[in-house]
N, C-alpha and C positions, 0 to 999 in steps of 0.2 A: 130540254136540258139547258144548262147555263154555260155559256161559252165566252172565251176571250179572243179578241182579234185585233189586228193592226195592219195597216197597209204596208206592203213590202216594196211598192214601186209607185209612189205618189205622182212623180213626174209623168210616168206613162199614162196614168189615169187621166191627168189633166189634158193630155194631147188627144185622147180618144174622143171621137164624136159620139153624140147621143145614140146614133143608130148602131154603131159598132158595140157600144156598151150594152145596148139592149140585146144584141146577139149573144154577147158573152154571158148574160144573165140566164139565157136559156140552157147554158151548159153547166150550171152550178150543180153541185152535188146536194143530195139530201142531207139535212143536218144530222140525222142519227147515224149516218155512215161516214160523214166527212172527217170527223176527228176521232172515230173509233170508240166513242163513248167514254173518253178518259179526260176530256178537258172541261171538267166541271169547275166552276169558279172557286168552290171551296178548296178543291185539291190544289188549284193553281196558287192560291194564297198561302197554303200551309207548307207545301213541299219545299225543301231546301233546293234552291235553283241549281246549285253546282252538281247535285247528284242526278238531276233530271235534265241537264243541259243537252246531252245527245238526243234524248227523246223529243224535247221541245224543238230542237233544230230540225229534226226529221219532220215533225208536224208542220212547222213553218214552211219548209220546202214544199211539202205536199199541198199546203193551202195555196202557196204562190203559183204552183204549177196548174192549179185549177182556177186561176184568175182570182185576184184579191176580192173577196166578198165577205159578207157577214157569215161567220161560221155558226150557223144555227138558223132555224126558220123564224123570222120575225113577221111572217105573213099571217093573216087571219086563217083560221082553219077552214073558213068558207071561201077563201080567195084562192082560186085555182090557177089564175093567170098572173104573170109577172106584170109589174107596173109599167105603163107606157112611158118611155123615156121622155117624151115631150108633154106628158100630161101635167097639168098644174095641180099641185097639192094644196089642200085646204089651208095649210100653214104658210105656204110660201117660204121665203127665206128669212123673214123677220124673226120668227120665234126661234129657229135654230141658231141664228146669229146671236140673239140675246142669251140663249143658254150657254153658248160658248163663251161669251163675254162674262157671264155670271160666274162660271167656274174658273175662268182665267183670273178674274179679280181675286178669288179666294186661294189662288195658287194650287189648284187641283189639276192633276195630270192623269189620274185613273178614275174611271167612271163606271158605275153599275147602272144599267138601264133595265128597269123592272117594268114589264108589260103584263098586266093582269087581264085587261080587257081583250077579248078575242075578236072584237069587231073594228079594230083599228086598221085602217087600210095600209097596204104595203108602202105606198108612196110616202107616207108621213114618216114612217120609221126609216125608210131608205134615205130620206132627206136629212134626218137627224144623224144617221150614221155617216153620211158623206161629210157633213160639217165637222163633226167631232174627229173624224179620221183625218181630214185635211188640216186640222189644227193640232195634231200630235197628241190626241187623247187615246189612252188605252181603254177600250170599251168592253164591258162584259154584259151580256144580255141574259136576263132571267125571265122566263114565262111561267104561267101557272103550272103547266105540266112539269117543268123542271123544279119548281119549288116543292111540288108534292113528291118528287122522286127522291127517296131517302136511301137509295141503294148504295151510293158512294159516299155517304156522309159518315165521317169519323168524329168521335167525341174528342173535343179538345181537352188536353190535360193541364191547362193553365191554372186551374183551381182545384186540383185533386186533393191537396192538403186540407183545404177547407171548402168543400162544395157548398155553394149558396143554396138557400131554400128555394124550392120550385114554386113559382107564382103563376106560371102559365100551365094550365091544365087542358090538355087536348080532349075534345069530345067528338071529333070527326064531323062536326057540322059547321059551326062558326069558329071553332078553335081547333086547329090541326097543326101538328109539327111540320116544319118546313126544312128545306135544305139550305136555308139562308143562314150561314154561320160565318161570322166575321171574327177572325183572331185579332188580338190586340196588336196595334201597330202605331208607330209614331208618324206614319205618313198620312197625308191628307187623302181622303176618298170622297168622291161625289156620288150620291145616290139619287137618281132621277126616277120618280114614280109617276107613271102616266095614268090619269083618270082613276083616282083612288077611291071612288065610291063603291067598287065591287067588294064582295066578301073576301076575295083573295087578297086585295090590297089592305083591307081593314085587318084581316088576320095577320098579315105581314107586319103591320104597325103594332098590333098587340104583342106579337112575338118579339119584336125589336125593343119594345118598352118594358118587357118583363125584367125584374131585378136581376135574374141570373144571366141576362144578356146585356141590357143597357147599351144598345147600339146608337142611342142618341147622345153623342159626345161632341166635343168642340172640334175634333178633327174629322168628323163625318158630316158632310154638308148635304142635308136632305132637301130636295126640291120637289114639291108635289104640284102637278099640273091639273087644272080643272077648268071647264067651261061654265060650270054652275057654282056660283059663290056660296050657295047654301050647302054645298058639300063640306065646307069647313065645319059646319055644326056636327058632322059625324065624328070629329076629333074631340068632342066633349066627352066621349066615352071614358069612364074612370080607368079602364084598363089600358088606355093609350096615354101614358104619362110622358109628356114632353117636358123634360126638366129644364131648369134655368141654364144648365151647362150645355144645352143642345144648340144645334144650328139647323133649325127646320123652318122652311118658309113655303108658302103657297103662292104659286103664280096663276092668277086668274086671268084668262085671256078671252077675248070675244071679237067678233068681226073677222072679215077676210080682206086680204090684200090692202088696199088703201084705207079701209075702215078698221084695220087691225089695231087693237089697243089692249093693254094689260095692266094689271095691278099686282104689286109684290107685297105680301103680308107676312110679317114675322109673328110666329106663334110660340107660346110656351105656357107651362102651368107651374104655379108655385109649389103645389103638391098634387098628388093624384086625385084627391077629392075636391080640389079647388077648381073654379071655373077657368076656362081657356082665356089666356091673355092674348090680345091681338094688337099689333102695332103696324100701322101702314108705313112701309118703306118707301113706296113710290106709286103714283097713279099716272094714268095716261102714258104708260111706257110703250113706245112704238119701235124702238130700235136699240142697238147695242150702246149707243152713246147715252141714251136716256137711262138705261139700267145701270151703267157704270156711274153716272152722276148721282143717281138715287142711292146706290150703295155707299159711295164716298160721303155723301151728306149724312146718311144714317149712322155710319161708323160701326163700332163694335156692339153686337147685340147684348152682350153680357152686362154692359154698363147700364142698361135699362132694367136690369133684373135683380137689383140689390135690395129689394124689399120682400122679405119672405113672410110677411104678414103674421108674425108671432108664432110660427109653427115650432114645435118642441122636438128637440133631438135627444136621443139617449147618448150620454157621454160618461166619461169616467176620469177620475183623478187618482194619483198614487200618493199615499202618505206612508212612507217606508218606516218612519219612526213615530208611531202613534202615541207611545208612552211619554215622549218629551215634546210632541207637537202641541203648540198652543193655538195659534191663529195664522191663517195663510197670509195675513198682512203684518205679522209680527217681525219688525226689523231687528229686534234684539237677538233673535235666533236665526240669522240669515243662513247659517251653515246647516240648519236642519231642513231637509227636503227642499233644497235650493231649486231643483229643477221644476218642481210643482209651483213654487212661489214666483219664480221669474217668468213663467209662462202664463200665470193666472191673469194678470192685467191685460195681456195681449188677447186672451180668449174673451174677456169681458168686453173689450173694445170691439172684437169681432162680432159678438152678439148684438151690441148696440148699432153697429154699422149695417148689419143685415136684418135687423128687427126679428130676432129669433130668441128662443129660450132653451135652457138646458135642463134635462132630467139627469142629475149627476149621481153616479155610483162611486163609492170609495173602495179602493183596493190597497193592499200593502205590498204588492209586488208588481214589477213591470212585466213579468211574464217570460219564462224561459222554457225551452223544450224539455219535456220529461222523457224518461226511457221508453215509454209506450207510444211516443210520437205526439202526444197532446201537449198543450201549453197550460201553464198556470197563470194566475194573476190577471193583469190587464189583457195580455195577448190571448189568454184562454177565453175571455169574454168576446174578443174579436173573432176567435175561431168558431164560437157558437153563434155568431151574428146577433149578439145581444146589444152591441153598441153601433152607433153611426160614426163617431169619431171620438178622439180623446181630447181632454181639456189641457193637455200638456204635450210636450215633445218627448220623444223617446229615441234611443239609438237606432239608426238605420242598419239593420243586419240582414244578411241573405236569408236566414231562416224565417225572418219576419216578413220579407217581401212576398212570400207565398200567401200570407194571411191578410195583409193590409196594403194600402197604397199610401206612400208618403207624398204629401202634397206640397209642403213648404218647409225649408230649413229655418231654424230660429237661432240656436246658440250652439257653441262648442264647449264641451266639458273636458277639462284636462285633469287627468289623474296621474300622480307621480309619487315617487318615494322621496319624502322630505327628510332631511337630516341636517344636523350641524356637523361641520367638518370636525373630526376629532382633534384634540390638542396634539401638537407636534410630538410631545413627550409620549403620547399613547401609541404612536405608529412608528416612531424612530428613536434611536439612541441620541438624545440631545447632547450628551457629554462628548460625543465624537464629532458634533457638527460645528462648534465654534471656530475651528481652524480647518483650513484646506489640507489636503494630503501632503503637499510640499512643506507646509508649516510643521506638521507632525513629524515629518522626516527630519526637518532641521532641528527640532527639539530633541529627537533621539540622538542625532549627531552631537548636539551640545552635551548631552548627558555622557556619551561615550568619551568625547574629547576631554571633558572636565575630569572624568574618572581617571583616564590615562595620565593626564598632566599631574594630577594629585598623587598617583602611584609613583611616577618618576620623581616627584618632589620628595616622597618618603624614602626612595632608594638612594638618592644621591645628595640629599641635604646634609650639611655638616652638623646640623642641629638634630637633637634627638626629639622624638615625638611620642606621645602616649596614644598613638593611633595605629591600629592594625590595618593591614591592607584591605580587609573586607569592610572596614569602617568607611572607606571612601564611597562605597555604594550607598551606605546609609546617609552619608552627608549629602551626596548629590540628590537623592530622592527626597530627603527632608527639605532641601533648599527649594526644590520645585513645588513642594506642598506648603511652603512658607512656614516651615518648622525650624526651630533652633538646632544647635549641635552641642553635644555633651562634652566634646574634647576641645581643649584650649590649644590653639595654634600659636607658636611662639615666633617663628621667623617671618620676615616681611613678605617673601615670595608666596608662602602658603596663605598668608592673610589676603594678599591681592587676589589669589584664586578664589578664596571664600567670598570676598567682597563682590567681585564681578559675577560670580555665580548667583548670589542672592539678588543683585540688582536685575540681572536678566530674568530670573524667576519671578520677580515682582511685576515686571511689565507683562510677562506672559500670563501670570495669574490674574492680573487686573482685567486684561482683555478677555480671558476665558470666563471669568465671573460675570462680566457685563453681558456677554453673549448668552450665557445660560439664563440670566434673568429675562432677556428679551425672548428667548426661545420658549420659555415656560408660558408666556402669555400669547404666543402666536398659534393661530389655527393652522392646520396642515392643509395642503392641497393634494393629499394622497389619493382621495377618492374622486376620480374624474369620469368614471364610466361604471356601468353595471358590473363589469368584470372586476374592477377595483373594489366595488362594494361587496362582492361575493368573497373576496380575500381579506376584507377588513375585519376588525374585532367587533363591529357593530351588530347588534341583534336587530331583527326586522319584525315589525307588526303590520297588520293589514286592517284597513277599515272594514267593518262588518257589513258589506254590501254584496249582493249576489253577483253583480257583474265583475267584481274583482276575482272571485273564484272562477268564473267562466273564462275570462280573458287570460288569466294566468295559465289555465289548463289548455286553452286553445292556441296559445302562442307557439309559433314555429321557430322563433329566434333561439339559437342554441345558448346564447348567454343568458337570456331571460329564463329559459327552461332550467339551466344549471342553477341559477339563483333561486328559483322556486323550489326545486327539489332539495337544495342544500340548506336553505335557511327558512323556508316557509312550510312546505309540505311535511317536513320531518317533525315539526312541533305540533301537528294536529290542529284542532279547532281552537286551542288556546291562543293562537297567533292572531285571531280575529277579534278586535276590540273596538270600542267606541272612540270617536275622534278626540274627545276631551282627555281620556286616559292616555291614548297614544301620543298626543302632542305633549302632555306633561312629562311622560317618560323620555321623550326626545329632548325636552328642555333640560332635564336634570341628569341625564346619563348618556352613555354610548348606545344610542338607539335610533333606528330609522323607521319611518312610518309611511306606509302606502295609503294615500288619502286623496280625495278630491281636493285639488289645490285651492279651489275657492274656499272650501270649508277650513282647510288648514290655515289659509291667510287670515281668516276671521279670528281664529283662536290665537294665532301669533299676535295679532294686533291687540287682543284683549289681555293676554297673560304674559307675554314676553317683555323683558326689559330691553332698553335700547341696545346695550352691548350684545345681548343674546340674539337680536335680530340680524346682526351683521354676519354671522357665520352660517346663515341658512343656505342650503343647497337643495337641488331637486333633480331627480332623474326620472325619465318616463320609460317604464319597462315595455309599454305598449301604447299604441295610438288609438284613442277612442274615436268611434265614428261620430259624424255630425248628428245633432238632435233635429228631428223633424216631426211635424204633426201627422199622425196616422189616421186614416179613414178606412172604413170597411171596403171590401172589394165592390166594384160597380156602384160606388156612392155617387148619386147624380148631382151633388152640390160641391164636389171637390174643387172645381175650377173657380167657383166663387170664393171659397176659403183660400185657395192659393193666391189669388189676386189680392185679397184683403191683407194677408200676412206680408206679402211682398210690398204692398203699399205702406204698411206699418214700418217696414224696414227702410223704405225710401224717405219717409218723413221723420226718421230717427226715433220712433217710439220703441223699437227693439233696442236701440242703443241706450235709450234712457233707462229702460228696465235692467239692462245689463249693468250699467253703472250704479243702479240703485241696489240691486240684490247680489251682485257678484263682486266680492272684495278683490282689490288689486294687491299685488305683492308688497308687503311693508318695506319701506325704504330704510336703509342703514344711515341713521343720522347721528348716533352717539359715538361712532368709532369703535375700535376693538379693545381699547384700553380698559383698565379697571383692576380691582383687586382680584388676584388669582390665588386660591389656596393650593398648597402643595400636598398631594396625596401619595398613597402607596405606589400608584402608577408612575409618578414622576421619579420616585426614589428607588425604583426596583433595581436599577443597575448598581446603585450604591450598596443596597442590601446584597446584591449578588456578589459584588467584590468582597464585601465583609464576610459573607458566607464562605466564599472560596478561600479567603485568607485564614479564617478560623479552622476550616477543614484541613488545610495544608499545615497549619501550626500544630493541630492535634496529631496529625500523622507523623510529623517530625518528632513531636514529643514522645510518641510511642517508640519510634526507632531509637531515640536517644536513651530512653529508659531501658529498653531491651539490651542495647549495646553496653550500657554502664553496668547493668546487673546480670550480664550474660553468665559469668562464672558462677555466681550464686545460684542462678536458676538452673544452670547445667548440673551443679552438684546435687541440688534437690531432686532433679529428675533421675540422675544416675543412682542415687540412694534408693529411690522408690522402686526402680527396676530390680536392684539387688535384693530388696526385701521380697519381691514377688518370686524370685527364684528360690 
């Protein structure tokens, strides 16, 4: 079986003498009964620790009570006696010290010790365990019987949405399924394989190299021990693919005690069918100081593996608008398939740096989940494992994480609702805006006082006037509107009233007219949020891309949902239009357009006049995720791609392509001024007043007509009734 253990009382162990320690070893429990058969390494790695904390605590207490020992038999099946405490092991302390230093250098704190040979003496393993235990390593031991025991193995559900093709085929002789299951983890793990020449060890390496497993990764540090350097030739097996992303080394040791010496060799393959690449990390390594010096001098292994020797990868690119697409290097149509174009040069540079080629497929869709659970477009190809990676970056979404691994971010795409702030006359009554409320109240008081004074003048003036009392209202209202008066005023006091009234009205009228002209040319600031946009008279169009439909329907923001149902969903598919048409409607009318802002900026720069650029506004109904390069699951070259893309960002290649392909927001340089035509919208309140006046006049006319001819009408009706009798 495979077990995990750690010392619970290290200080006490250090104080014990060798003789007392040997006596304690006679009391150890058998491995099959010590942990009740439940502490398999696979179960320990998968289970959520907080649910099993009471059980683990009970087991730790039980182990401590039986003296801190290896929970599992690391003895040879032919070794019936415990190792003598004073016996000298063939390894001595040099090799264990070097192994501790090796894993400490890589920041490893958890270690899997795989023992496939059954003829390794107890003393060697016991020495290893002591050194790792005293240096705070959590060690898990796996033997051949435990690797063959599949009783407690559960299938991981990490790739249930897109299970990878099976490349490891068990035949029960040289290929057999093992219980060696490693879930994905961001923590570093050391794997120490002793004497890997056996069929058990080679089978484990084939199992780990299978594409459905790919346990050779950058955070799993494999170290293979051997006394025979020719054992390395066994790794030439095409089924043992040690990818460039791996951290696998062989430690070849020879000699005993003072004659002990070792060499550390770094291994990898460019591809499964390629020969094994060997790089000497250090030779004549005798102690921990030597191995640390060799590792520091060697540096990062992946920096030596950037030549992929021209191998070809299956990739894909998305051309969403093939009917208008011309060339991927066409700068005149930067707003067409911008995502593919801006990432194209980065991927070409990636191929040049790594010496690889692409077998490129073209799709028209980035790929979205269908009702039956499958994906279409680009993601559908990933789901069927037809691609190695994409030649462009796509949105990082949770439903895509189950199908691909995102290795490096490139750009951020912003999508927003672009619009020109509507004229002030379209959203407000500009005829009420020239004056503040206190000024309007003062004007009303002026009208009332003038009317009262003029009525008093008519009542008590010694002169006679041709003016009726109701004419005073006509006079005051006409003066305010800069109209003349049809009645001649003879006395001086009345003329003074008329003069002052007209002068006051002149100043008020001039101020009013000047403000009206300015307000007619002023954009409003009425739309500051999505809620304001939903209440505005602007119609909304949406760029005809699939992600707009997806993100609007997935939005949980109540304001965005209300806007979508009120102004987008209610209009059906007619609301989805091409950017050129949408931006033209926005330029010429009260229209808002949801578009990729980079594409919108390009069209604005090409078609809008300078004054038209000044009133542009944008609101983002949802935040789009970052774009990142996707690779298939368990892709063995993703660390190479990740490092190269990040290097391109560091040296500003990413920034260069961003400035080349993604337009910036046009600046307002011409001001807001210019000729403004007056339309029905601006005159609607004038027409409303005229209509109300005409309706009131016609109503009064009917009343006057009926009142004047009441007797005649009454006689006609009365005569008609008498004739009926």
